[in-house]
C-alpha positions as CSV (number, residue, x, y, z in Angstrom):
1,M,21.5,-2.2,1.9
2,P,18.1,-2.6,0.4
3,K,15.1,-0.7,0.5
4,K,12.5,-2.4,2.7
5,I,9.0,-2.5,1.5
6,L,6.1,-4.0,3.6
7,I,3.4,-6.2,1.4
8,I,-0.1,-6.0,3.4
9,D,-2.5,-8.2,1.7
10,D,-5.1,-11.1,3.1
11,D,-4.2,-13.1,0.1
12,P,-1.1,-15.1,0.2
13,D,-0.8,-15.8,-3.3
14,V,-0.6,-12.0,-3.8
15,V,1.7,-11.8,-1.4
16,L,3.9,-14.6,-3.0
17,F,4.3,-13.0,-6.7
18,L,4.8,-9.7,-5.2
19,S,7.4,-10.3,-2.7
20,T,9.2,-12.6,-5.7
21,M,8.9,-9.9,-7.8
22,L,10.1,-7.0,-5.8
23,K,12.9,-9.8,-4.4
24,D,14.1,-10.3,-8.0
25,Q,14.5,-6.8,-8.5
26,G,16.8,-6.1,-5.5
27,Y,14.5,-4.8,-2.7
28,G,14.0,-6.5,0.8
29,T,10.2,-7.3,1.6
30,V,8.2,-8.4,4.9
31,D,4.4,-9.5,4.8
32,A,1.2,-8.8,7.0
33,R,-1.7,-10.9,6.3
34,N,-4.2,-8.3,7.5
35,G,-4.6,-4.3,8.6
36,Q,-4.1,-4.9,12.0
37,E,-0.7,-7.1,11.5
38,G,0.3,-4.0,9.2
39,I,0.1,-1.3,11.3
40,E,2.5,-3.3,13.7
41,K,5.0,-4.4,11.3
42,A,5.0,-1.1,9.8
43,K,5.9,0.1,13.6
44,E,8.4,-2.6,14.2
45,E,10.1,-2.5,10.6
46,L,9.9,1.0,9.5
47,P,9.7,0.1,5.5
48,D,11.0,2.6,2.5
49,L,7.5,1.5,1.3
50,I,4.1,0.2,2.0
51,L,2.1,-1.9,-0.8
52,L,-1.5,-1.8,1.0
53,D,-4.4,-4.0,0.1
54,L,-7.6,-2.0,0.1
55,M,-10.2,-5.0,1.2
56,M,-9.2,-7.1,4.1
57,P,-10.3,-8.5,7.6
58,Q,-9.7,-6.8,10.8
59,K,-8.7,-3.3,9.1
60,S,-9.5,-2.0,5.9
61,G,-6.9,-0.5,3.3
62,I,-8.5,2.9,3.7
63,S,-8.5,2.7,7.8
64,L,-4.8,1.6,7.8
65,L,-3.9,4.5,5.6
66,S,-5.7,7.2,7.3
67,D,-4.0,5.0,10.8
68,L,-0.7,5.3,9.3
69,K,-0.8,9.3,8.3
70,K,-1.8,10.0,11.4
71,D,1.2,8.8,13.1
72,A,4.0,10.5,13.2
73,D,6.7,8.0,12.8
74,L,4.6,6.6,9.8
75,Q,3.3,9.4,8.2
76,E,6.1,9.9,6.1
77,I,6.5,6.3,4.7
78,P,4.8,6.5,1.1
79,V,2.2,3.5,0.4
80,I,0.6,2.5,-2.6
81,M,-2.8,0.5,-2.9
82,V,-2.7,-2.7,-4.7
83,T,-6.5,-3.5,-5.0
84,G,-8.9,-5.3,-7.2
85,V,-11.8,-3.3,-5.8
86,S,-12.4,-1.6,-9.2
87,G,-13.2,-4.5,-10.8
88,E,-15.1,-5.9,-8.1
89,T,-17.4,-2.7,-7.6
90,G,-17.0,-0.7,-10.6
91,I,-15.4,2.1,-7.7
92,D,-13.3,4.4,-9.5
93,L,-10.0,4.6,-7.5
94,E,-8.6,8.0,-8.9
95,S,-11.9,9.8,-8.3
96,F,-12.3,8.2,-4.6
97,F,-8.7,9.2,-3.8
98,Q,-8.9,12.9,-5.4
99,R,-12.6,13.6,-3.4
100,S,-11.2,12.0,-0.1
101,S,-7.7,14.3,-0.3
102,T,-10.0,17.4,-0.9
103,A,-12.3,17.1,1.9
104,G,-11.2,19.9,4.0
105,E,-8.8,20.1,6.7
106,N,-7.1,16.9,6.2
107,D,-5.8,17.8,2.9
108,G,-3.7,15.0,1.7
109,V,-4.3,12.6,4.5
110,M,-5.7,9.9,2.4
111,R,-4.3,10.0,-0.8
112,P,-1.6,7.1,-1.1
113,Q,1.7,8.2,-3.3
114,G,-0.4,5.5,-6.2
115,F,-2.3,2.8,-6.9
116,I,-2.7,-0.1,-8.9
117,E,-5.2,-2.5,-10.0
118,K,-5.1,-6.7,-9.7
119,P,-4.2,-8.9,-11.4
120,V,-0.8,-6.5,-11.2
121,D,0.9,-5.9,-14.2
122,P,4.6,-6.3,-12.8
123,E,6.4,-3.3,-15.1
124,K,3.2,-1.1,-14.1
125,L,4.4,-1.8,-10.1
126,L,7.9,-1.4,-10.4
127,R,7.7,2.0,-12.3
128,L,5.4,2.8,-9.3
129,V,7.9,1.4,-6.4
130,K,10.8,3.3,-8.3
131,K,9.0,6.6,-8.2
132,A,7.8,6.0,-4.8
133,L,11.1,5.3,-3.7
134,E,13.1,8.5,-5.3
């Protein structure tokens, strides 16, 4: 049975691109268009991996990542952030996630297994996916 990947992104073109690329590699995909739908689909589908956009309506990727890591049924699902926020805001995501994962008692709660910038480099994303699913 193929590994199931949940794609949570509000941009239908990104969802279509990622879904097509992953299906071509033999993965199964499910998608959600916002953070609220994303948490519901994660609970329904229990995917093997989640690709999560950072900036979305209704619930941001950071808020959703926090919810996932606090849920006993979902906290072990690896998450890869897929975002264009660095290009839009100049935020260094690696530094942001390192700071948030060392901020005290919730050590590591906010750290995804990986992240990739939009526009997505397919080879880099596939390497991250394979590594996260090991």
